[in-house]
MDAnalysis code that builds the backbone (N, CA, C; Angstrom):
import MDAnalysis as mda
import numpy as np

u = mda.Universe.empty(417, n_residues=139, atom_resindex=np.repeat(np.arange(139), 3), trajectory=True)
u.add_TopologyAttr("name", ["N", "CA", "C"] * 139)
u.add_TopologyAttr("resid", np.arange(1, 140))
u.add_TopologyAttr("resname", ["MET", "SER", "GLN", "ALA", "TYR", "PHE", "PRO", "VAL", "GLY", "PRO", "GLY", "LEU", "GLY", "LEU", "GLU", "GLU", "ASN", "PHE", "LEU", "SER", "LEU", "ASP", "ASP", "ILE", "LEU", "MET", "SER", "GLN", "GLU", "LYS", "LEU", "PRO", "GLY", "ARG", "ALA", "GLU", "SER", "ALA", "LEU", "PRO", "ARG", "LEU", "ALA", "LEU", "ALA", "LEU", "GLY", "GLN", "GLY", "PRO", "GLY", "SER", "ALA", "GLU", "SER", "VAL", "PRO", "GLU", "GLY", "SER", "LYS", "LEU", "GLU", "ILE", "PRO", "LEU", "TRP", "LEU", "ALA", "LYS", "GLY", "LEU", "ARG", "ASP", "SER", "LYS", "ARG", "ARG", "ILE", "ILE", "SER", "VAL", "GLU", "LEU", "PRO", "LYS", "ILE", "TYR", "LYS", "GLU", "ALA", "TRP", "ARG", "THR", "VAL", "PHE", "SER", "ALA", "ASP", "ALA", "ASN", "VAL", "VAL", "ASP", "LEU", "HIS", "LYS", "MET", "GLY", "PRO", "TYR", "TYR", "TYR", "GLY", "PHE", "GLY", "SER", "GLN", "LEU", "LEU", "ASN", "PHE", "ASP", "ASN", "PRO", "GLU", "ASN", "PRO", "GLU", "ILE", "ALA", "GLN", "SER", "ILE", "LEU", "GLN", "ALA", "SER", "ILE"])
u.atoms.positions = np.array([
    [134.153, 121.925, 21.418],
    [135.161, 122.589, 22.362],
    [135.694, 121.548, 23.223],
    [137.113, 121.595, 23.445],
    [137.683, 120.636, 24.323],
    [138.026, 121.233, 25.612],
    [137.951, 120.394, 26.628],
    [138.232, 120.825, 28.000],
    [139.503, 120.088, 28.500],
    [140.276, 120.792, 29.318],
    [141.451, 120.245, 29.895],
    [141.141, 119.199, 31.033],
    [140.039, 119.307, 31.617],
    [139.667, 118.486, 32.680],
    [138.206, 118.135, 32.593],
    [137.899, 116.847, 32.669],
    [136.472, 116.377, 32.704],
    [136.183, 116.042, 34.158],
    [135.210, 116.680, 34.721],
    [134.932, 116.373, 36.200],
    [134.531, 114.946, 36.440],
    [135.111, 114.299, 37.519],
    [134.819, 112.932, 37.842],
    [134.143, 113.024, 39.200],
    [133.083, 112.386, 39.362],
    [132.285, 112.348, 40.589],
    [133.027, 111.569, 41.725],
    [132.722, 112.026, 42.946],
    [133.372, 111.358, 44.114],
    [132.896, 109.900, 44.235],
    [133.688, 109.131, 44.877],
    [133.383, 107.701, 45.164],
    [132.220, 107.649, 46.155],
    [131.589, 106.530, 46.070],
    [130.419, 106.313, 47.069],
    [130.764, 105.160, 48.014],
    [130.385, 105.244, 49.221],
    [130.580, 104.218, 50.182],
    [132.028, 104.260, 50.800],
    [132.539, 103.067, 51.026],
    [133.807, 102.959, 51.791],
    [134.974, 103.248, 50.850],
    [134.864, 103.132, 49.596],
    [135.968, 103.374, 48.652],
    [135.936, 104.819, 48.047],
    [137.055, 105.415, 47.846],
    [137.139, 106.609, 47.214],
    [137.577, 106.455, 45.792],
    [137.278, 107.478, 44.963],
    [137.698, 107.562, 43.510],
    [138.899, 108.360, 43.415],
    [140.098, 107.762, 43.038],
    [141.301, 108.530, 43.012],
    [141.389, 109.411, 41.763],
    [140.459, 109.310, 40.914],
    [140.336, 110.240, 39.759],
    [139.550, 111.502, 40.050],
    [138.919, 111.536, 41.237],
    [138.078, 112.673, 41.570],
    [138.952, 113.670, 42.383],
    [138.861, 114.950, 42.081],
    [139.598, 115.929, 42.822],
    [138.974, 116.100, 44.165],
    [137.652, 115.995, 44.340],
    [137.019, 116.031, 45.696],
    [137.562, 114.921, 46.575],
    [137.620, 113.726, 46.053],
    [138.156, 112.635, 46.861],
    [139.617, 112.773, 47.244],
    [140.425, 113.367, 46.360],
    [141.822, 113.589, 46.698],
    [141.975, 114.624, 47.825],
    [141.113, 115.716, 47.718],
    [141.197, 116.675, 48.750],
    [140.548, 116.180, 49.979],
    [139.599, 115.346, 49.952],
    [138.926, 114.817, 51.148],
    [139.929, 113.824, 51.924],
    [140.835, 113.169, 51.112],
    [141.743, 112.188, 51.820],
    [142.885, 112.927, 52.566],
    [142.926, 114.300, 52.295],
    [143.962, 115.106, 53.032],
    [143.386, 115.580, 54.408],
    [142.196, 115.390, 54.582],
    [141.511, 115.786, 55.958],
    [142.267, 115.116, 57.035],
    [142.416, 115.750, 58.193],
    [143.216, 115.155, 59.324],
    [142.256, 114.462, 60.288],
    [142.844, 113.420, 60.888],
    [142.132, 112.639, 61.906],
    [143.045, 112.706, 63.141],
    [142.386, 112.948, 64.285],
    [143.143, 112.896, 65.607],
    [143.427, 111.474, 65.875],
    [144.623, 111.185, 66.357],
    [144.959, 109.838, 66.701],
    [146.140, 109.716, 67.643],
    [146.588, 108.466, 67.891],
    [147.605, 108.169, 68.844],
    [148.489, 107.059, 68.252],
    [149.816, 107.128, 68.378],
    [150.693, 106.076, 67.869],
    [150.708, 104.968, 68.946],
    [150.317, 103.851, 68.618],
    [150.205, 102.698, 69.463],
    [151.576, 101.919, 69.468],
    [152.401, 102.238, 68.476],
    [153.846, 101.730, 68.469],
    [154.696, 102.731, 67.829],
    [155.962, 102.633, 67.951],
    [156.951, 103.574, 67.364],
    [156.731, 103.622, 65.915],
    [156.799, 104.817, 65.265],
    [156.695, 104.914, 63.801],
    [157.996, 105.556, 63.286],
    [158.970, 104.610, 62.892],
    [160.236, 105.113, 62.436],
    [160.155, 105.859, 61.069],
    [160.953, 106.949, 61.064],
    [161.162, 107.741, 59.915],
    [159.847, 108.480, 59.426],
    [158.909, 108.579, 60.314],
    [157.609, 109.270, 59.919],
    [157.487, 110.578, 60.584],
    [158.402, 111.037, 61.376],
    [158.298, 112.242, 62.198],
    [158.185, 113.426, 61.198],
    [158.985, 113.440, 60.117],
    [158.971, 114.537, 59.213],
    [157.686, 114.652, 58.443],
    [157.198, 113.502, 58.035],
    [155.928, 113.470, 57.253],
    [154.742, 113.857, 58.106],
    [154.730, 113.666, 59.322],
    [153.685, 114.038, 60.239],
    [153.873, 115.385, 60.867],
    [155.006, 116.053, 60.585],
    [155.337, 117.349, 61.176],
    [155.734, 117.279, 62.598],
    [156.339, 116.199, 63.007],
    [156.704, 115.959, 64.341],
    [158.171, 116.282, 64.708],
    [159.087, 116.252, 63.666],
    [160.462, 116.485, 63.928],
    [161.251, 117.041, 62.647],
    [162.444, 117.529, 62.871],
    [163.096, 118.182, 61.801],
    [163.821, 117.219, 60.784],
    [164.202, 116.031, 61.275],
    [164.968, 115.105, 60.500],
    [164.108, 113.908, 59.977],
    [164.430, 113.376, 58.834],
    [163.601, 112.241, 58.265],
    [164.091, 110.974, 59.100],
    [165.114, 111.010, 59.798],
    [165.558, 109.846, 60.566],
    [164.832, 109.706, 61.899],
    [164.144, 110.770, 62.292],
    [163.440, 110.743, 63.552],
    [162.202, 109.825, 63.551],
    [161.858, 109.185, 64.696],
    [160.705, 108.330, 64.701],
    [159.714, 108.976, 65.667],
    [158.490, 108.647, 65.389],
    [157.443, 109.143, 66.317],
    [157.305, 108.122, 67.411],
    [157.504, 108.578, 68.714],
    [157.479, 107.592, 69.795],
    [156.066, 107.085, 70.108],
    [156.074, 105.946, 70.677],
    [154.807, 105.263, 71.049],
    [154.034, 106.150, 72.004],
    [152.791, 106.254, 71.826],
    [151.890, 107.064, 72.668],
    [151.805, 108.545, 72.268],
    [152.479, 108.978, 71.188],
    [152.340, 110.327, 70.688],
    [150.995, 110.635, 70.201],
    [150.489, 111.844, 70.384],
    [149.316, 112.279, 69.795],
    [149.614, 112.794, 68.364],
    [148.761, 112.512, 67.463],
    [149.060, 112.840, 66.041],
    [147.772, 113.437, 65.401],
    [148.017, 114.168, 64.351],
    [147.006, 114.611, 63.351],
    [147.441, 113.905, 62.162],
    [146.726, 112.871, 61.727],
    [147.071, 112.055, 60.577],
    [146.113, 112.275, 59.393],
    [146.697, 112.463, 58.196],
    [145.753, 112.523, 57.047],
    [145.043, 111.248, 56.819],
    [143.839, 111.306, 56.317],
    [143.021, 110.035, 56.076],
    [143.700, 109.000, 55.376],
    [144.366, 109.410, 54.221],
    [145.032, 108.364, 53.384],
    [146.120, 107.673, 54.149],
    [146.859, 108.280, 55.025],
    [147.878, 107.670, 55.831],
    [147.330, 106.757, 56.949],
    [146.212, 107.225, 57.563],
    [145.511, 106.446, 58.570],
    [145.019, 105.140, 58.024],
    [144.447, 105.211, 56.811],
    [143.949, 103.994, 56.172],
    [145.117, 103.062, 55.832],
    [146.179, 103.626, 55.392],
    [147.333, 102.845, 55.124],
    [147.965, 102.082, 56.323],
    [147.925, 102.815, 57.488],
    [148.558, 102.280, 58.696],
    [147.542, 101.387, 59.500],
    [146.285, 101.373, 58.993],
    [145.334, 100.566, 59.720],
    [145.631, 99.047, 59.554],
    [145.722, 98.324, 60.577],
    [145.983, 96.933, 60.462],
    [145.199, 96.213, 61.579],
    [144.404, 95.264, 61.200],
    [143.623, 94.600, 62.224],
    [144.393, 93.628, 63.141],
    [145.560, 93.184, 62.686],
    [146.373, 92.245, 63.460],
    [147.312, 92.950, 64.451],
    [147.898, 94.093, 64.008],
    [148.773, 94.904, 64.912],
    [148.128, 96.183, 65.146],
    [148.339, 96.706, 66.344],
    [147.874, 98.053, 66.788],
    [149.024, 99.052, 66.417],
    [148.963, 99.658, 65.246],
    [150.032, 100.596, 64.829],
    [149.565, 101.979, 65.328],
    [148.317, 102.376, 64.943],
    [147.769, 103.677, 65.354],
    [146.286, 103.447, 65.842],
    [145.831, 104.305, 66.666],
    [144.445, 104.289, 67.058],
    [143.899, 105.645, 66.617],
    [142.702, 105.672, 65.992],
    [142.087, 106.891, 65.456],
    [140.947, 107.280, 66.279],
    [140.876, 108.546, 66.567],
    [139.735, 109.083, 67.351],
    [138.810, 109.788, 66.360],
    [137.538, 109.921, 66.708],
    [136.464, 110.711, 65.942],
    [136.793, 112.154, 65.889],
    [136.732, 112.763, 64.735],
    [136.749, 114.300, 64.825],
    [135.562, 114.763, 65.500],
    [135.521, 115.966, 66.071],
    [134.510, 116.433, 66.896],
    [133.155, 116.454, 66.250],
    [133.113, 116.741, 64.913],
    [131.807, 116.832, 64.250],
    [131.046, 115.522, 64.137],
    [131.776, 114.492, 64.351],
    [131.060, 113.084, 64.273],
    [130.801, 112.526, 65.663],
    [131.199, 113.280, 66.715],
    [130.983, 112.773, 68.049],
    [129.481, 112.864, 68.481],
    [129.109, 112.306, 69.596],
    [127.711, 112.210, 70.008],
    [127.046, 113.611, 70.280],
    [127.766, 114.604, 70.694],
    [127.136, 115.885, 70.850],
    [126.712, 116.534, 69.559],
    [127.492, 116.357, 68.508],
    [127.129, 116.945, 67.218],
    [125.974, 116.114, 66.583],
    [126.041, 114.749, 66.830],
    [124.947, 113.940, 66.213],
    [123.625, 114.321, 66.872],
    [123.679, 114.744, 68.126],
    [122.393, 115.181, 68.771],
    [121.899, 116.470, 68.093],
    [122.764, 117.399, 67.843],
    [122.439, 118.659, 67.237],
    [121.827, 118.284, 65.868],
    [122.447, 117.411, 65.089],
    [121.944, 117.012, 63.683],
    [120.463, 116.438, 63.843],
    [120.299, 115.587, 64.906],
    [119.028, 115.010, 64.993],
    [117.988, 115.999, 65.387],
    [118.331, 117.027, 66.162],
    [117.347, 118.055, 66.504],
    [116.959, 118.910, 65.342],
    [117.934, 119.491, 64.655],
    [117.659, 120.297, 63.567],
    [118.972, 120.465, 62.625],
    [119.081, 119.694, 61.697],
    [120.332, 119.630, 60.782],
    [120.400, 120.929, 59.968],
    [119.293, 121.586, 59.771],
    [119.256, 122.780, 58.918],
    [120.047, 123.883, 59.494],
    [120.232, 123.949, 60.863],
    [120.904, 125.031, 61.515],
    [122.408, 124.966, 61.310],
    [122.983, 123.774, 61.167],
    [124.397, 123.645, 61.095],
    [125.032, 123.856, 59.682],
    [126.028, 124.611, 59.546],
    [126.651, 124.845, 58.342],
    [127.715, 123.732, 58.124],
    [127.370, 122.697, 57.519],
    [128.245, 121.525, 57.297],
    [129.592, 121.927, 56.492],
    [129.474, 122.792, 55.622],
    [130.568, 123.178, 54.840],
    [131.619, 123.850, 55.721],
    [131.227, 124.661, 56.646],
    [132.145, 125.295, 57.583],
    [132.778, 124.313, 58.486],
    [132.007, 123.358, 59.012],
    [132.488, 122.394, 59.952],
    [133.358, 121.301, 59.311],
    [132.939, 120.975, 58.108],
    [133.783, 119.929, 57.331],
    [133.316, 119.970, 55.883],
    [134.049, 120.451, 55.001],
    [133.614, 120.565, 53.605],
    [133.314, 119.209, 52.973],
    [133.897, 118.110, 53.484],
    [133.664, 116.839, 52.944],
    [132.984, 116.012, 53.986],
    [131.893, 116.513, 54.640],
    [131.313, 115.838, 55.697],
    [130.824, 114.406, 55.388],
    [130.108, 114.322, 54.201],
    [129.536, 113.005, 53.876],
    [130.586, 111.952, 53.437],
    [131.478, 112.413, 52.555],
    [132.565, 111.513, 52.115],
    [133.493, 111.172, 53.222],
    [133.936, 112.051, 53.962],
    [134.786, 111.807, 55.030],
    [134.171, 110.925, 56.125],
    [132.927, 111.175, 56.390],
    [132.238, 110.350, 57.366],
    [132.109, 108.915, 56.939],
    [131.883, 108.758, 55.689],
    [131.757, 107.350, 55.159],
    [133.038, 106.724, 55.157],
    [134.158, 107.439, 54.998],
    [135.479, 106.821, 55.120],
    [135.857, 106.441, 56.552],
    [135.211, 107.160, 57.551],
    [135.556, 106.783, 58.870],
    [134.999, 105.494, 59.325],
    [134.024, 105.007, 58.499],
    [133.476, 103.684, 58.762],
    [134.373, 102.532, 58.525],
    [135.543, 102.844, 57.816],
    [136.542, 101.881, 57.610],
    [137.280, 101.426, 58.899],
    [137.296, 102.342, 59.914],
    [137.960, 102.096, 61.154],
    [137.047, 101.358, 62.134],
    [137.624, 100.555, 62.945],
    [136.863, 99.847, 63.993],
    [136.445, 100.786, 65.078],
    [135.228, 101.205, 65.104],
    [134.762, 102.149, 66.051],
    [133.381, 101.692, 66.545],
    [133.185, 101.636, 67.853],
    [131.893, 101.171, 68.302],
    [130.719, 102.137, 67.902],
    [131.031, 103.392, 67.533],
    [129.987, 104.322, 67.245],
    [129.673, 104.293, 65.692],
    [130.266, 103.417, 64.975],
    [130.037, 103.389, 63.473],
    [128.517, 103.338, 63.083],
    [127.671, 102.573, 63.724],
    [126.328, 102.546, 63.234],
    [125.629, 103.895, 63.459],
    [125.956, 104.610, 64.607],
    [125.405, 105.883, 64.841],
    [125.843, 106.987, 63.949],
    [127.143, 106.781, 63.527],
    [127.722, 107.734, 62.545],
    [127.059, 107.606, 61.213],
    [126.927, 106.285, 60.790],
    [126.262, 106.071, 59.507],
    [124.785, 106.593, 59.503],
    [124.130, 106.423, 60.558],
    [122.749, 106.832, 60.639],
    [122.681, 108.436, 60.617],
    [123.596, 109.043, 61.311],
    [123.648, 110.532, 61.376],
    [123.957, 111.142, 59.984],
    [124.860, 110.405, 59.242],
    [125.264, 110.927, 57.847],
    [124.006, 110.743, 56.999],
    [123.329, 109.672, 57.127],
    [122.090, 109.418, 56.330],
    [121.075, 110.361, 56.606],
    [120.849, 110.653, 57.928],
    [119.788, 111.662, 58.280],
    [120.075, 113.025, 57.843],
    [121.420, 113.445, 57.928],
    [121.798, 114.791, 57.556],
    [121.661, 115.014, 56.029],
    [121.821, 113.900, 55.340],
    [121.729, 114.131, 53.838],
    [120.311, 114.222, 53.311],
    [119.308, 113.919, 54.163],
    [117.952, 113.915, 53.667],
    [117.381, 115.289, 53.887],
])
């Protein structure tokens, strides 16, 4: 029997697998952030303005998909700054360390483990704690 689609497993670690439907959907998850410089012609793509010629002004708050945030990440220039989603912040990490069985991870973030591992790509002082929390929640 032939199948139209053979399932491909998600990527592990900091890289995603672009042949995996789960990784494609996970890369659409939004990250809160701020434009550190003007972003020309991105207003329409980010849902900020009606015309494609509009630019996102410096200092604007954004909801950026993960794939775009990774593309705009640059260690030499500050194009965007990314904030942690609420489920990865210290208050939720405390809840996970107390009793991770109580939290419905699928409701909070259907791609909690994969998305969290992708957040480690960004320079964040809380990265070691995030990695430890993801590891403990998976056990």
